[in-house]
C-alpha positions as CSV (number, residue, x, y, z in Angstrom):
1,M,2.5,-23.2,30.2
2,I,4.9,-20.2,30.9
3,P,6.6,-20.8,34.2
4,D,6.0,-18.1,36.9
5,K,9.7,-17.2,36.9
6,A,12.7,-18.0,34.6
7,P,15.4,-20.3,36.1
8,E,18.6,-18.5,37.3
9,E,20.8,-21.6,37.2
10,D,22.3,-23.2,34.0
11,V,21.2,-20.2,31.8
12,F,23.1,-17.4,29.9
13,H,22.3,-13.7,29.8
14,G,23.4,-11.0,27.3
15,A,25.0,-7.8,28.4
16,E,22.9,-5.9,31.0
17,E,23.0,-2.9,28.7
18,M,20.6,-4.8,26.5
19,R,17.8,-4.1,28.9
20,R,17.9,-0.4,28.5
21,G,15.5,0.8,26.2
22,A,14.3,-3.0,25.0
23,H,11.0,-3.4,23.6
24,V,10.7,-6.4,26.0
25,P,13.2,-5.8,28.8
26,T,12.4,-8.4,31.3
27,F,11.0,-12.0,31.6
28,D,8.0,-10.5,33.6
29,K,7.1,-8.2,31.0
30,Y,7.4,-11.0,28.3
31,K,5.0,-13.0,30.5
32,E,2.5,-10.2,30.9
33,M,2.6,-9.5,27.2
34,Y,2.2,-13.2,26.4
35,M,-0.8,-13.7,28.5
36,Q,-2.5,-10.5,26.9
37,S,-1.8,-12.0,23.4
38,I,-3.4,-15.4,24.4
39,E,-6.3,-14.0,26.3
40,D,-7.2,-10.9,24.4
41,P,-5.6,-11.4,20.9
42,D,-7.8,-8.8,19.5
43,K,-6.5,-6.0,21.7
44,F,-2.8,-7.3,21.4
45,W,-2.7,-7.5,17.5
46,G,-5.1,-4.6,17.2
47,D,-2.3,-2.5,19.0
48,M,0.2,-3.7,16.8
49,A,-1.9,-2.9,13.5
50,K,-1.9,0.5,14.6
51,D,1.4,1.2,13.2
52,F,0.3,0.4,9.7
53,F,-1.8,2.1,7.1
54,W,-5.2,0.6,6.3
55,K,-7.2,2.0,3.5
56,S,-10.4,0.5,5.3
57,K,-10.6,-1.1,8.8
58,H,-11.5,-4.5,9.7
59,T,-14.8,-5.7,11.0
60,G,-15.8,-8.4,13.4
61,R,-13.0,-10.6,15.3
62,F,-9.4,-9.9,14.6
63,L,-8.7,-13.6,14.2
64,D,-11.3,-16.2,13.1
65,Y,-10.4,-19.8,12.6
66,N,-11.3,-23.6,12.6
67,F,-8.5,-26.1,13.4
68,D,-10.8,-29.1,13.8
69,V,-11.5,-31.1,10.6
70,T,-14.2,-33.0,12.3
71,K,-16.1,-29.5,12.7
72,G,-15.8,-28.5,8.9
73,E,-13.3,-26.9,6.6
74,I,-10.1,-25.6,8.1
75,F,-9.7,-21.8,7.8
76,I,-7.9,-19.0,9.2
77,K,-8.9,-15.2,8.6
78,C,-7.2,-12.0,9.9
79,M,-8.6,-8.7,9.9
80,E,-11.4,-9.7,7.5
81,G,-12.9,-6.6,6.0
82,A,-9.7,-4.6,6.1
83,S,-7.9,-3.3,3.0
84,T,-4.3,-2.4,2.7
85,N,-1.2,-2.9,0.3
86,V,2.0,-4.5,1.7
87,C,4.3,-2.7,-0.6
88,Y,2.8,0.6,0.2
89,N,3.5,-0.1,4.2
90,V,7.0,-1.2,3.7
91,L,8.1,1.6,1.3
92,D,5.6,4.6,0.9
93,R,4.8,4.7,4.7
94,N,8.6,4.9,5.4
95,V,9.4,7.5,2.7
96,H,6.3,9.9,3.1
97,D,4.8,9.4,6.5
98,R,8.1,8.4,8.6
99,K,10.4,10.7,6.5
100,L,12.9,7.7,6.1
101,G,13.4,8.4,2.3
102,D,17.3,9.0,2.7
103,K,17.8,6.1,5.2
104,V,19.7,3.3,3.7
105,A,17.3,0.2,2.9
106,F,20.1,-2.0,1.8
107,Y,23.8,-2.3,1.7
108,W,24.4,-4.8,-1.2
109,E,27.5,-6.6,-0.8
110,G,28.4,-8.7,-4.0
111,N,30.1,-12.0,-4.3
112,E,33.4,-10.2,-4.9
113,P,34.8,-8.0,-2.0
114,G,34.5,-4.5,-3.1
115,D,31.5,-5.1,-5.3
116,E,29.0,-3.0,-3.4
117,L,25.9,-0.8,-3.6
118,T,23.9,1.3,-1.3
119,V,20.1,1.8,-1.8
120,T,18.0,4.2,0.1
121,Y,14.3,3.8,0.8
122,R,13.4,6.5,-1.9
123,E,15.5,4.9,-4.6
124,L,14.0,1.5,-3.7
125,L,10.5,3.0,-4.0
126,N,11.4,4.6,-7.3
127,C,12.6,1.4,-8.7
128,V,9.7,-0.6,-7.5
129,C,7.1,1.7,-8.9
130,R,8.9,1.6,-12.2
131,F,9.1,-2.2,-12.3
132,A,5.5,-2.4,-11.3
133,N,4.6,-0.4,-14.4
134,V,6.7,-2.8,-16.4
135,L,4.7,-5.8,-15.0
136,K,1.5,-4.0,-15.9
137,S,2.8,-3.4,-19.5
138,Q,3.4,-7.1,-19.8
139,G,-0.1,-7.8,-18.9
140,V,0.4,-8.8,-15.2
141,A,-2.7,-8.1,-13.2
142,K,-4.0,-8.6,-9.6
143,G,-4.1,-12.2,-8.7
144,D,-1.7,-13.2,-11.5
145,R,1.2,-15.4,-10.4
146,V,4.7,-14.4,-11.3
147,A,7.8,-16.7,-11.0
148,I,11.1,-15.2,-9.7
149,Y,14.3,-17.1,-10.2
150,M,17.2,-14.7,-9.4
151,P,20.4,-14.3,-7.4
152,M,20.8,-12.3,-4.3
153,V,20.5,-8.8,-5.9
154,V,18.5,-5.6,-5.3
155,E,16.4,-6.4,-8.3
156,L,15.0,-9.5,-6.6
157,V,13.6,-7.4,-3.8
158,V,12.3,-4.9,-6.5
159,A,10.6,-7.5,-8.3
160,M,8.9,-9.0,-5.1
161,L,7.6,-5.8,-4.0
162,A,6.5,-4.7,-7.5
163,C,4.3,-7.7,-7.4
164,A,2.9,-6.7,-4.0
165,R,2.2,-3.4,-5.2
166,I,-0.1,-4.4,-8.1
167,G,-1.6,-7.3,-6.1
168,A,0.2,-10.1,-8.3
169,V,1.4,-13.1,-6.4
170,H,5.1,-13.8,-6.5
171,S,6.5,-17.3,-6.4
172,V,10.2,-17.1,-5.6
173,V,12.2,-20.2,-6.7
174,F,15.8,-20.5,-5.0
175,A,18.3,-20.0,-7.6
176,G,20.1,-23.3,-6.6
177,F,17.2,-25.3,-7.8
178,S,17.2,-27.3,-11.0
179,A,15.3,-26.7,-14.4
180,E,13.0,-29.5,-13.4
181,S,12.4,-28.0,-10.0
182,L,11.6,-24.6,-11.5
183,C,9.4,-26.0,-14.0
184,E,7.4,-28.0,-11.6
185,R,6.6,-24.8,-9.5
186,I,5.8,-22.7,-12.5
187,V,3.3,-25.3,-13.8
188,D,1.7,-26.0,-10.2
189,S,1.0,-22.3,-9.7
190,Q,0.2,-21.5,-13.3
191,C,2.7,-18.6,-13.5
192,S,2.2,-16.2,-16.3
193,L,5.5,-14.7,-16.3
194,L,9.2,-15.6,-15.5
195,I,11.6,-13.1,-14.1
196,T,15.3,-14.3,-14.1
197,A,19.0,-13.2,-14.6
198,D,21.8,-14.0,-17.0
199,G,23.8,-15.6,-14.2
200,F,25.8,-14.9,-11.0
201,Y,29.0,-16.2,-9.2
202,R,28.9,-18.3,-6.0
203,G,32.5,-18.0,-4.9
204,D,34.6,-19.1,-7.9
205,K,31.8,-20.9,-9.7
206,L,29.7,-19.2,-12.3
207,I,25.9,-20.3,-12.4
208,N,24.5,-19.7,-15.9
209,L,21.0,-19.0,-14.7
210,K,19.4,-18.0,-18.2
211,L,20.3,-21.6,-19.4
212,I,18.7,-23.3,-16.6
213,A,15.6,-20.8,-16.9
214,D,15.3,-21.7,-20.7
215,E,15.6,-25.3,-20.0
216,A,12.6,-25.0,-17.4
217,L,10.4,-23.1,-19.9
218,Q,10.9,-25.8,-22.5
219,K,10.0,-28.4,-19.8
220,C,6.8,-26.4,-19.1
221,T,6.0,-26.2,-22.8
222,D,6.6,-30.1,-22.9
223,K,4.0,-30.5,-20.1
224,G,1.5,-28.6,-22.1
225,F,1.9,-25.2,-20.1
226,S,3.4,-22.2,-22.0
227,V,4.9,-19.1,-20.2
228,G,4.9,-16.5,-22.9
229,R,7.2,-14.0,-21.4
230,C,10.6,-13.9,-19.5
231,I,12.2,-10.6,-18.2
232,V,15.9,-11.1,-17.9
233,L,18.2,-9.1,-15.8
234,K,21.7,-8.6,-17.2
235,H,23.5,-9.0,-13.8
236,L,26.9,-10.0,-15.3
237,S,26.6,-9.2,-19.0
238,K,28.3,-6.1,-20.4
239,E,25.1,-5.3,-22.4
240,A,23.7,-4.3,-18.9
241,Q,25.8,-1.2,-18.8
242,E,25.5,-0.5,-22.7
243,T,21.6,-0.9,-22.6
244,S,20.8,1.4,-19.9
245,L,23.5,3.9,-20.2
246,S,22.7,4.5,-23.9
247,S,19.4,6.0,-23.0
248,P,19.0,9.5,-22.1
249,P,19.6,10.3,-18.4
250,A,16.1,11.5,-17.8
251,K,14.7,8.4,-19.3
252,R,16.8,5.9,-17.1
253,P,15.3,4.2,-14.1
254,C,16.7,5.7,-10.9
255,P,19.6,7.0,-13.0
256,D,22.3,7.3,-10.4
257,L,21.3,4.1,-8.9
258,Q,21.1,2.1,-12.1
259,K,24.5,3.5,-13.1
260,E,26.1,2.6,-10.0
261,M,24.6,-1.0,-10.1
262,E,26.0,-1.6,-13.7
263,T,29.2,0.2,-13.3
264,V,30.1,-1.9,-10.3
265,R,29.0,-5.3,-11.7
266,V,30.9,-4.9,-15.1
267,R,34.0,-3.7,-13.3
268,K,34.1,-6.9,-11.1
269,T,32.9,-9.7,-13.3
270,R,35.6,-12.0,-14.3
271,L,33.8,-14.2,-17.0
272,V,30.6,-13.1,-18.7
273,P,28.0,-16.0,-19.4
274,Q,26.8,-16.5,-23.0
275,V,23.0,-15.6,-22.8
276,P,20.8,-17.4,-25.2
277,W,18.1,-15.0,-26.4
278,N,14.7,-15.6,-27.9
279,P,13.1,-12.2,-29.0
280,E,9.6,-13.6,-29.0
281,V,9.8,-14.5,-25.3
282,D,12.9,-12.7,-23.6
283,K,12.6,-9.2,-22.6
284,C,15.6,-7.2,-21.1
285,W,15.0,-5.7,-17.6
286,H,17.2,-2.6,-18.3
287,T,15.3,-1.9,-21.6
288,L,11.8,-2.3,-20.2
289,M,12.8,0.0,-17.3
290,C,13.8,2.9,-19.6
291,N,10.6,4.5,-20.4
292,V,8.2,4.0,-17.6
293,S,7.0,6.2,-14.9
294,D,8.1,6.2,-11.3
295,E,4.7,6.7,-10.2
296,C,2.4,3.7,-9.7
297,E,-0.7,3.8,-7.5
298,P,-0.8,0.7,-5.2
299,E,-3.7,-1.8,-5.7
300,W,-5.6,-2.0,-2.6
301,C,-6.2,-5.5,-1.3
302,V,-8.4,-7.1,1.2
303,S,-6.7,-8.9,4.1
304,E,-6.9,-12.4,2.8
305,D,-5.8,-11.7,-0.7
306,P,-2.7,-13.8,-1.6
307,L,0.6,-12.3,-1.2
308,F,2.8,-15.0,-2.3
309,I,3.4,-18.6,-2.8
310,L,6.6,-20.4,-1.6
311,Y,7.4,-24.0,-2.2
312,T,8.5,-26.3,0.6
313,S,9.2,-30.0,0.3
314,G,6.4,-32.5,1.0
315,S,6.6,-35.9,2.5
316,T,4.9,-37.3,-0.6
317,G,7.7,-36.0,-2.8
318,K,5.6,-33.2,-4.5
319,P,6.4,-29.8,-3.2
320,K,3.8,-28.0,-1.4
321,G,2.9,-24.3,-2.5
322,V,2.6,-22.6,0.8
323,L,0.1,-19.7,0.5
324,H,0.5,-16.5,2.7
325,T,-1.9,-13.7,2.7
326,A,-1.4,-9.9,2.9
327,S,-2.5,-8.4,6.2
328,G,-1.6,-11.1,8.6
329,Y,1.8,-12.1,7.2
330,M,2.8,-8.4,7.1
331,L,1.7,-7.8,10.7
332,Y,3.4,-10.9,12.0
333,T,6.8,-10.7,10.2
334,A,6.9,-6.9,11.2
335,T,6.1,-7.7,14.9
336,T,8.5,-10.7,15.2
337,F,11.3,-8.7,13.6
338,K,10.9,-5.8,15.7
339,L,10.7,-7.8,19.1
340,V,12.8,-11.0,18.6
341,F,15.8,-8.8,17.2
342,D,14.9,-6.0,19.6
343,H,15.3,-3.6,16.5
344,R,16.3,0.0,17.1
345,A,16.5,3.0,14.5
346,D,20.1,2.9,14.4
347,D,20.6,-0.8,13.9
348,V,22.3,-2.3,10.9
349,Y,21.0,-5.6,10.5
350,W,22.3,-8.7,8.5
351,C,20.3,-12.0,7.8
352,T,22.7,-14.3,5.6
353,A,19.9,-16.4,4.3
354,D,18.8,-16.6,0.5
355,I,15.5,-14.9,-0.4
356,G,14.7,-18.1,-2.2
357,W,13.7,-19.5,1.2
358,I,11.0,-18.2,3.9
359,T,13.9,-16.7,5.9
360,G,14.8,-14.3,3.2
361,H,11.1,-13.4,2.6
362,S,10.2,-12.8,6.2
363,Y,13.5,-11.5,7.6
364,I,15.3,-9.9,4.6
365,T,12.3,-8.3,2.6
366,Y,9.2,-7.8,4.5
367,G,10.1,-7.9,8.3
368,P,13.0,-5.5,8.1
369,L,11.4,-3.1,5.6
370,A,8.1,-2.9,7.6
371,N,10.3,-1.5,10.3
372,G,12.3,0.9,8.2
373,A,15.5,-1.1,9.0
374,T,18.8,-1.0,7.3
375,S,19.9,-4.3,6.1
376,V,22.9,-5.9,4.6
377,L,21.9,-8.0,1.5
378,F,24.9,-10.6,0.7
379,E,25.3,-12.4,-2.7
380,G,28.5,-14.2,-1.6
381,L,29.6,-17.3,0.4
382,P,30.8,-17.1,4.0
383,T,34.2,-18.6,3.1
384,Y,34.9,-16.6,-0.2
385,P,37.6,-15.3,-0.7
386,D,38.6,-16.5,2.7
387,V,37.1,-17.6,6.0
388,S,36.9,-14.1,7.6
389,R,34.5,-12.7,4.9
390,M,31.5,-12.5,7.3
391,W,33.4,-10.8,10.1
392,E,35.0,-8.4,7.5
393,I,31.4,-7.4,6.4
394,V,30.3,-7.1,9.9
395,D,32.9,-4.5,10.7
396,K,32.6,-2.9,7.4
397,Y,28.9,-1.9,7.9
398,H,28.9,-2.0,11.6
399,V,26.4,-4.7,11.9
400,S,24.6,-4.7,15.2
401,K,22.1,-7.6,14.6
402,F,23.4,-10.9,12.8
403,Y,21.2,-13.8,11.8
404,T,22.6,-16.9,10.3
405,A,22.3,-20.7,10.2
406,P,23.9,-23.3,12.6
407,T,25.4,-25.1,9.4
408,A,27.4,-21.8,8.8
409,I,28.5,-21.5,12.4
410,R,29.7,-25.2,12.4
411,L,31.6,-24.5,9.1
412,L,33.4,-21.6,10.4
413,M,34.2,-23.3,13.8
414,K,36.5,-25.7,11.8
415,Y,38.8,-22.9,11.2
416,G,39.0,-21.7,14.9
417,S,38.9,-18.3,16.5
418,E,41.8,-16.6,14.6
419,P,39.7,-15.6,11.5
420,V,37.0,-14.1,13.7
421,H,39.5,-12.3,16.1
422,K,41.0,-10.5,13.0
423,Y,38.0,-8.2,13.2
424,K,36.6,-6.3,16.1
425,R,32.7,-7.1,15.8
426,D,32.3,-4.6,18.6
427,S,29.2,-3.4,16.9
428,L,27.4,-6.7,17.4
429,K,24.5,-6.6,20.1
430,V,22.3,-9.7,19.1
431,L,23.1,-13.0,17.3
432,G,20.5,-15.3,15.8
433,T,20.2,-18.8,14.4
434,V,17.5,-20.2,12.0
435,G,16.9,-23.3,9.9
436,E,17.6,-26.1,12.4
437,P,18.2,-26.7,15.9
438,I,21.7,-25.4,17.0
439,N,23.9,-28.0,18.9
440,P,25.0,-26.7,22.3
441,E,28.9,-26.8,21.2
442,A,28.0,-24.6,18.3
443,W,25.9,-22.2,20.5
444,Q,28.7,-21.9,22.8
445,W,31.4,-21.0,20.1
446,Y,28.9,-18.6,18.6
447,F,28.2,-16.9,22.1
448,T,31.8,-16.8,23.4
449,V,34.1,-16.5,20.1
450,V,31.8,-14.4,17.9
451,G,29.8,-12.5,20.4
452,D,32.6,-12.3,23.0
453,G,30.0,-13.5,25.6
454,R,28.0,-10.4,25.7
455,C,25.5,-10.8,22.9
456,P,22.4,-12.8,23.6
457,I,21.5,-15.6,21.0
458,V,17.9,-15.9,19.6
459,D,17.6,-19.5,18.6
460,T,14.4,-19.2,16.4
461,F,12.1,-22.1,15.6
462,W,9.7,-21.6,12.8
463,Q,8.7,-22.9,9.4
464,T,7.8,-21.8,5.9
465,E,4.2,-22.5,6.9
466,T,4.4,-20.4,10.2
467,G,5.4,-17.2,8.3
468,G,7.7,-16.1,11.2
469,H,9.2,-17.0,14.4
470,V,6.8,-19.1,16.7
471,I,9.1,-20.3,19.5
472,T,12.1,-17.9,20.4
473,P,14.1,-16.1,23.0
474,L,13.7,-12.4,23.2
475,P,17.2,-10.9,23.7
476,A,16.8,-8.8,26.9
477,A,14.0,-10.8,28.5
478,T,14.9,-14.6,28.0
479,P,17.6,-16.4,29.9
480,M,19.2,-18.7,27.3
481,K,19.8,-22.4,27.3
482,P,22.2,-23.6,24.7
483,G,20.3,-25.5,22.0
484,S,16.8,-24.6,23.3
485,A,14.4,-22.3,21.3
486,T,13.0,-21.4,24.8
487,F,9.4,-20.0,24.8
488,P,6.6,-19.3,22.5
489,F,6.2,-15.8,20.8
490,F,3.2,-13.8,21.3
491,G,-0.1,-15.4,20.3
492,V,1.4,-18.7,19.8
493,V,0.1,-21.7,22.0
494,P,2.3,-24.8,21.6
495,A,1.5,-28.3,23.0
496,I,3.2,-31.6,23.1
497,L,1.2,-34.7,22.2
498,N,1.8,-38.3,22.4
499,E,1.0,-40.8,19.7
500,S,-2.6,-41.0,20.8
501,G,-3.1,-37.3,20.6
502,E,-3.2,-36.7,24.4
503,E,-1.5,-33.5,25.6
504,L,1.5,-34.2,27.9
505,E,2.1,-31.8,30.7
506,G,5.3,-30.8,32.5
507,T,8.7,-32.5,31.5
508,S,7.7,-34.6,28.4
509,E,8.5,-35.3,24.6
510,G,6.4,-36.0,21.7
511,Y,4.8,-34.3,18.7
512,L,4.9,-30.4,18.7
513,V,1.6,-28.9,17.7
514,F,0.0,-25.6,18.0
515,K,-3.5,-25.0,19.5
516,Q,-4.7,-21.8,17.8
517,P,-3.5,-19.5,14.9
518,W,-1.5,-16.4,14.8
519,P,-1.8,-13.8,12.1
520,G,1.1,-15.0,10.0
521,V,0.3,-18.7,9.5
522,M,-0.2,-20.2,6.1
523,R,-3.7,-20.3,4.8
524,T,-3.7,-23.3,2.4
525,V,-1.6,-25.2,-0.1
526,Y,-2.2,-23.4,-3.4
527,G,-4.6,-25.2,-5.3
528,N,-5.0,-28.2,-3.1
529,H,-6.9,-27.2,0.2
530,G,-7.5,-30.9,0.9
531,R,-3.7,-31.6,1.0
532,F,-3.4,-28.6,3.5
533,E,-6.0,-30.2,5.8
534,S,-4.5,-33.9,5.6
535,T,-0.8,-32.7,6.1
536,Y,-1.4,-30.4,9.0
537,F,-4.7,-31.0,10.7
538,K,-6.0,-34.6,10.2
539,K,-3.4,-36.4,12.3
540,F,-4.6,-34.6,15.4
541,P,-7.8,-32.7,14.9
542,G,-8.1,-29.4,16.7
543,Y,-4.2,-28.9,16.4
544,Y,-1.9,-27.7,13.7
545,V,0.8,-30.4,13.5
546,T,4.4,-29.1,12.7
547,G,5.9,-32.4,11.8
548,D,8.7,-31.9,14.3
549,G,9.3,-33.6,17.6
550,C,9.8,-31.5,20.8
551,R,10.6,-31.9,24.4
552,R,9.9,-29.7,27.3
553,D,12.3,-29.6,30.3
554,K,11.5,-29.1,34.0
555,D,11.7,-25.3,33.5
556,G,9.2,-25.2,30.6
557,Y,11.8,-24.6,27.9
558,Y,11.0,-26.1,24.5
559,W,13.7,-28.1,22.6
560,I,13.1,-29.1,19.0
561,T,14.2,-32.5,18.4
562,G,13.9,-32.7,14.6
563,R,11.5,-34.1,11.9
564,I,9.2,-36.8,12.8
565,D,8.0,-37.4,9.2
566,D,10.0,-38.4,6.1
567,M,11.8,-35.2,5.8
568,L,15.5,-34.4,6.1
569,N,17.1,-31.0,7.2
570,V,20.4,-30.7,5.2
571,S,22.2,-27.4,6.1
572,G,18.9,-25.8,7.0
573,H,17.1,-26.8,3.9
574,L,14.1,-29.1,4.2
575,L,14.4,-32.0,1.8
576,S,11.8,-34.7,1.2
577,T,13.1,-38.2,1.3
578,A,10.4,-39.3,-1.2
579,E,11.5,-36.7,-3.7
580,V,15.1,-37.8,-3.6
581,E,13.9,-41.5,-3.9
582,S,11.7,-40.5,-6.8
583,A,14.7,-39.0,-8.6
584,L,16.8,-42.1,-8.0
585,V,14.3,-44.6,-9.2
586,G,13.9,-42.4,-12.3
587,H,17.3,-44.0,-13.5
588,E,16.7,-47.2,-15.5
589,A,19.3,-49.0,-13.4
590,V,17.4,-48.5,-10.2
591,A,14.5,-50.7,-8.9
592,E,13.9,-49.4,-5.5
593,A,15.6,-46.7,-3.4
594,A,15.3,-45.5,0.3
595,V,16.7,-42.2,1.5
596,V,17.6,-41.5,5.2
597,G,19.6,-38.8,7.0
598,R,23.0,-39.5,8.6
599,P,24.3,-37.1,11.2
600,H,26.8,-34.6,9.7
601,P,29.2,-32.3,11.7
602,V,28.6,-29.3,9.4
603,K,25.4,-29.7,7.6
604,G,23.5,-31.3,10.4
605,E,22.2,-34.1,8.3
606,S,23.6,-35.6,5.0
607,L,21.8,-37.7,2.6
608,Y,22.4,-41.5,2.6
609,C,20.8,-43.6,-0.2
610,F,20.1,-47.2,-0.4
611,V,19.4,-48.4,-4.0
612,T,18.5,-51.8,-5.0
613,L,19.4,-52.5,-8.8
614,R,17.7,-54.1,-11.5
615,D,18.9,-57.6,-12.5
616,G,22.0,-57.6,-14.5
617,T,23.1,-54.1,-13.5
618,I,26.6,-53.6,-11.7
619,F,27.1,-50.9,-9.1
620,N,30.3,-49.0,-9.7
621,H,31.7,-45.3,-9.5
622,T,30.2,-44.6,-13.0
623,L,26.7,-45.5,-11.9
624,E,27.1,-43.7,-8.6
625,A,28.1,-40.5,-10.5
626,Q,25.2,-40.9,-12.8
627,L,22.8,-41.2,-9.9
628,K,24.1,-38.0,-8.1
629,K,23.9,-36.2,-11.4
630,Q,20.3,-37.4,-11.7
631,V,19.3,-36.1,-8.3
632,R,21.1,-32.8,-9.1
633,E,19.3,-32.2,-12.2
634,K,15.9,-33.4,-10.8
635,I,16.1,-31.2,-7.5
636,G,19.1,-29.3,-7.3
637,A,22.6,-29.3,-6.0
638,I,21.4,-29.0,-2.4
639,A,20.0,-32.5,-2.7
640,T,23.0,-34.2,-4.1
641,P,23.5,-37.5,-2.1
642,D,26.5,-37.7,0.2
643,F,26.5,-41.5,0.2
644,I,24.9,-44.2,-2.0
645,Q,25.1,-47.7,-1.0
646,E,23.9,-50.7,-3.1
647,A,21.2,-52.5,-1.3
648,P,20.5,-56.2,-2.7
649,A,17.4,-55.9,-0.5
650,L,16.0,-53.5,2.0
651,P,14.7,-54.2,5.4
652,K,11.0,-54.3,5.4
653,T,8.1,-55.3,7.6
654,R,6.1,-58.4,6.8
655,S,3.4,-56.1,5.3
656,G,6.2,-54.7,3.0
657,K,6.9,-51.4,4.5
658,I,10.5,-50.2,4.5
659,M,11.9,-49.8,8.0
660,R,13.7,-46.4,7.5
661,R,14.3,-46.4,11.3
662,V,16.7,-49.4,10.8
663,L,18.3,-47.8,7.7
664,R,19.0,-44.8,9.7
665,K,21.0,-47.0,12.2
666,I,22.9,-48.8,9.5
667,A,23.8,-45.4,7.9
668,S,25.1,-44.2,11.2
669,G,26.7,-47.4,12.1
670,E,24.7,-48.1,15.2
671,R,24.2,-51.7,16.1
672,D,21.5,-51.1,18.8
673,L,18.4,-51.5,16.4
674,G,15.8,-51.6,19.1
675,D,12.8,-53.8,18.4
676,V,13.1,-55.5,15.0
677,S,10.6,-58.3,15.6
678,T,8.4,-57.1,12.6
679,L,11.3,-57.6,10.1
680,A,10.5,-59.9,7.4
681,D,14.0,-61.0,6.8
682,S,16.7,-60.1,9.4
683,S,19.5,-61.3,7.3
684,V,19.2,-58.2,5.1
685,V,20.4,-55.9,8.1
686,E,23.6,-57.7,8.6
687,Q,24.3,-57.7,4.9
688,L,23.7,-53.8,4.7
689,F,26.0,-53.4,7.7
690,R,28.8,-55.3,6.0
691,S,28.7,-53.1,2.9
692,R,28.2,-49.8,4.4
693,C,30.0,-47.1,2.4
694,C,31.5,-45.1,5.4
695,P,32.9,-46.0,8.7
696,A,31.1,-45.7,12.0
697,M,31.0,-42.3,13.6
């Protein structure tokens, strides 16, 4: 599986100095560690687990599992019998055992330049304990689900860790999702509490988050599920300053930190949102934090207790609540962060993702904090107020490890190298990419322009379901090929299958699957274990099926080729075509809809929608705007269609199945359709080509 020796030709290497003191300094060392992780996982992961605190030790096998549906129920268990608390390990252990209390945990950089905050590990622990006591005062107990719908602020991390501290299960919902999407997630996981904020800015745009949250709670009520309490952070409102600062200093939560947070925010806010308030439901974050203790004993959880639920789009259109559990997820995110970014004690690390996605969970919150890292937490946009913003921040905080999406790289490429070269960037040591495969041209620009040809690029492949990186370079050890995720991480055994489920050896292309678990893999779909089994394990019994295609080259490098199922990757965000289609046909004018991806130079894929209208309906700009609005309201702005084409009919097989493969060709303007012998009516295709709404690429 792993070649005896890494190739020397057609590969790139980072600066030689990377190897000095690296956790994995050479390819030979990688191979040695990889073989141990596969042949003796108990020893490999057991050694990694020694860095953490366990209230009780595990008994039996380190990893126990069944991946074969023909042999019974699918299950994965890690460190069964052990007990721990994830919050204790990422905060108390750092403050008390590792003496890192005064070390910076986060440099918070707001939407506006100069809107900033520094938070130490001790301050973070203090605030988390206080908010954990707030949650308990609101009746939240171990096992309860808590929805979090917040912007990229320090309090989002505080809320997550406070849930982890008391054994509650957090369900973070990306603040760009609509009221309908938030409602759907709250109802599915039966959340007893919602935590949100008044609003936030994305560049020049004000997002009135509380209005959206109120609409979502009303929708929940309409569906027969009531959320009785909503805690509201006044991130932009002037009341935030007045509420907390009116209390005696000794009673304020983290007094200096809280005062600094509020003073900074009020000074920089241009327009304050109107915040609707229902005193029977809404509770002010600042008021609740005023009179609570900063001591909170952690709830000791067994290894397989749930830590969080995070929803990801499903091919059926209904989002899946991916469930991760305490010990395995903590261990895996901590280990991948340490080794993939070659973390050193003096690093300043910056992941530009939003915590509403798994990247933010694993590589802003849990992985970095478990390693005692200093991170940048960024609220803004890469192009606001100008296209040099990211590189200005890199220099400002002396960022050494930088992790972003290919979409952001392609966006900034459009502006050339001058905005990058305005800043030194000489602190950078490792660059990373996440969310989608990076095209070789963007990789080369990232390597040569941003990294000055000296910083290795870790092109990481993983999913919400995997919890952490599964195929990735290691910065000092792996020779890089632009566009390749390279080799599996420790404990991960990939395989490539053909349509018949046969394993392919050597140079090949097919379905990417995994043959055995690693500690951080998901455990189930919340409330629907049958869907977990059917989605990931029934197609090829004995394997975890990623849903991605992959090819392996002559040197053993893995190249991710994209989704095989009906999913789209738009700007690194996975969207279900079925979910978008459902939103479109929800409009009274639409009889049928089909959604496909069209290549996009920045976003990777764009949404191209075909709609068949009901009799008597005319397709015009007004209807097109209504349909786009409907999708935004049902799912969120990230799912807004780029193109909507009227389709008097859709290309279907004789059995009535829509041929999306053909629609993708039409959307891209490609005339080579391949085998269309099963088409019921071939004239439909020519008609759709003639009425395409964008020129061929």
